[in-house]
VOPAGU-2260 file (C-alpha; in pm, 1 decimal, decimal comma):
REM VOPAGU-2260
SITE   aa  ch    i         X         Y         Z
SITE  MET   A    0   15460,9   -3570,0   19316,8
SITE  SER   A    1   15072,3   -3476,5   19358,8
SITE  THR   A    2   15011,7   -3820,3   19184,6
SITE  GLY   A    3   15279,9   -3996,7   19457,5
SITE  THR   A    4   15078,6   -3805,3   19718,3
SITE  ASN   A    5   14700,8   -3944,7   19622,0
SITE  ARG   A    6   14857,8   -4267,8   19574,1
SITE  ILE   A    7   14956,4   -4221,1   19924,6
SITE  LEU   A    8   14702,5   -4096,7   20087,0
SITE  ASP   A    9   14505,8   -4369,6   19871,3
SITE  ASP   A   10   14707,1   -4654,7   19993,3
SITE  PHE   A   11   14647,9   -4478,6   20345,9
SITE  ALA   A   12   14300,2   -4442,7   20340,2
SITE  LYS   A   13   14236,6   -4861,0   20217,9
SITE  LEU   A   14   14425,3   -4965,7   20483,4
SITE  MET   A   15   14298,2   -4758,1   20734,9
SITE  THR   A   16   13903,7   -4945,3   20555,4
SITE  ASP   A   17   14096,5   -5261,9   20599,7
SITE  ALA   A   18   14231,5   -5237,7   20974,8
SITE  ALA   A   19   13809,3   -5123,1   21073,5
SITE  GLY   A   20   13714,2   -5382,3   20928,5
SITE  ALA   A   21   13906,4   -5622,3   21091,2
SITE  ALA   A   22   13889,6   -5451,7   21442,1
SITE  GLN   A   23   13503,0   -5525,1   21359,4
SITE  GLY   A   24   13567,2   -5850,0   21263,1
SITE  VAL   A   25   13760,1   -5860,4   21608,5
SITE  ARG   A   26   13504,3   -5692,8   21783,1
SITE  ARG   A   27   13207,9   -5967,6   21593,0
SITE  GLU   A   28   13368,9   -6277,5   21747,6
SITE  PHE   A   29   13485,7   -6108,2   22100,4
SITE  GLU   A   30   13155,5   -6054,4   22126,2
SITE  ALA   A   31   13016,9   -6379,5   22017,9
SITE  ALA   A   32   13211,8   -6563,2   22306,2
SITE  PHE   A   33   13100,9   -6330,5   22536,5
SITE  ARG   A   34   12775,3   -6425,5   22487,2
SITE  ALA   A   35   12850,7   -6815,1   22415,9
SITE  GLN   A   36   13021,9   -6770,6   22766,9
SITE  ALA   A   37   12771,0   -6567,4   22962,7
SITE  GLU   A   38   12452,0   -6825,3   22794,4
SITE  GLY   A   39   12677,2   -7126,3   22942,4
SITE  TRP   A   40   12719,4   -6963,0   23283,4
SITE  LEU   A   41   12359,3   -6890,4   23366,6
SITE  ASN   A   42   12274,0   -7210,3   23199,1
SITE  SER   A   43   12498,9   -7376,6   23472,8
SITE  LEU   A   44   12317,5   -7143,3   23707,6
SITE  ASP   A   45   11938,9   -7287,9   23627,1
SITE  VAL   A   46   11835,7   -6977,1   23549,8
SITE  VAL   A   47   11548,8   -6949,0   23373,6
SITE  LYS   A   48   11476,0   -6757,9   23052,0
SITE  ARG   A   49   11238,9   -6414,5   23030,4
SITE  GLU   A   50   11081,8   -6590,7   22752,3
SITE  GLU   A   51   10977,8   -6893,0   23024,1
SITE  PHE   A   52   10926,4   -6731,3   23301,6
SITE  GLU   A   53   10605,0   -6512,0   23146,7
SITE  ALA   A   54   10489,7   -6814,3   23009,4
SITE  VAL   A   55   10440,4   -7027,0   23286,0
SITE  ARG   A   56   10319,1   -6697,9   23508,3
SITE  GLU   A   57   10124,8   -6648,2   23233,0
SITE  MET   A   58    9946,1   -7022,3   23300,5
SITE  ALA   A   59   10013,3   -6929,6   23610,5
SITE  VAL   A   60    9769,7   -6635,4   23615,9
SITE  ARG   A   61    9451,0   -6839,9   23424,6
SITE  ALA   A   62    9454,2   -7150,4   23660,2
SITE  ARG   A   63    9438,7   -6930,6   23940,9
SITE  ASP   A   64    9132,0   -6713,2   23725,5
SITE  GLU   A   65    8992,5   -7079,0   23719,0
SITE  ASN   A   66    9019,3   -7122,7   24024,7
SITE  ASP   A   67    8829,1   -6844,5   24087,0
SITE  VAL   A   68    8557,7   -6919,8   23863,3
SITE  LEU   A   69    8472,8   -7258,3   23944,5
SITE  ARG   A   70    8521,7   -7217,6   24350,2
SITE  ALA   A   71    8269,6   -6956,6   24256,8
SITE  ARG   A   72    8043,6   -7242,5   24067,9
SITE  LEU   A   73    8146,3   -7498,6   24435,1
SITE  GLU   A   74    8010,7   -7175,4   24643,5
SITE  ALA   A   75    7652,2   -7191,2   24452,0
SITE  LEU   A   76    7589,2   -7569,6   24417,3
SITE  GLU   A   77    7700,5   -7598,7   24795,3
SITE  ALA   A   78    7482,2   -7303,7   24873,6
SITE  ARG   A   79    7161,6   -7483,9   24630,0
SITE  LEU   A   80    7226,5   -7810,1   24843,9
SITE  ALA   A   81    7151,7   -7670,5   25166,9
SITE  ALA   A   82    6886,7   -7483,2   25053,5
SITE  ALA   A   83    6694,4   -7782,7   24894,4
SITE  GLY   A   84    6785,3   -8011,0   25270,2
SITE  PRO   A   85    6862,8   -8293,1   25320,9
SITE  LEU   A   86    6921,8   -8543,7   25080,9
SITE  PRO   A   87    6678,3   -8888,6   25025,2
SITE  GLY   A   88    6787,7   -9178,2   25284,0
SITE  GLY   A   89    6924,8   -8877,1   25539,9
SITE  VAL   A   90    7279,8   -8831,9   25423,7
SITE  THR   A   91    7384,9   -8480,7   25440,8
SITE  THR   A   92    7604,4   -8235,0   25226,8
SITE  GLY   A   93    7843,1   -8214,2   25455,1
SITE  LYS   A   94    7890,3   -7945,9   25638,4
């Protein structure tokens, strides 16, 4: 009788293992379908991805820094021109 019980328990354990594997497969399929649906919905809203946003943000920070450097150079050049006086021919520097 113990071999019959062991066989039943072994079959039950195999059935539970197969059921767990099938449940995991269903879960993966559901997650993939949900992800595809959510991605399609977000794409229809024209929402940018985080990576794209961060890349553009970094470009803007660099451009702002470069503008600050160029502004300082321009102000220094204007100060040098103002200190040098009028240009030949009576042309002024515009300020």
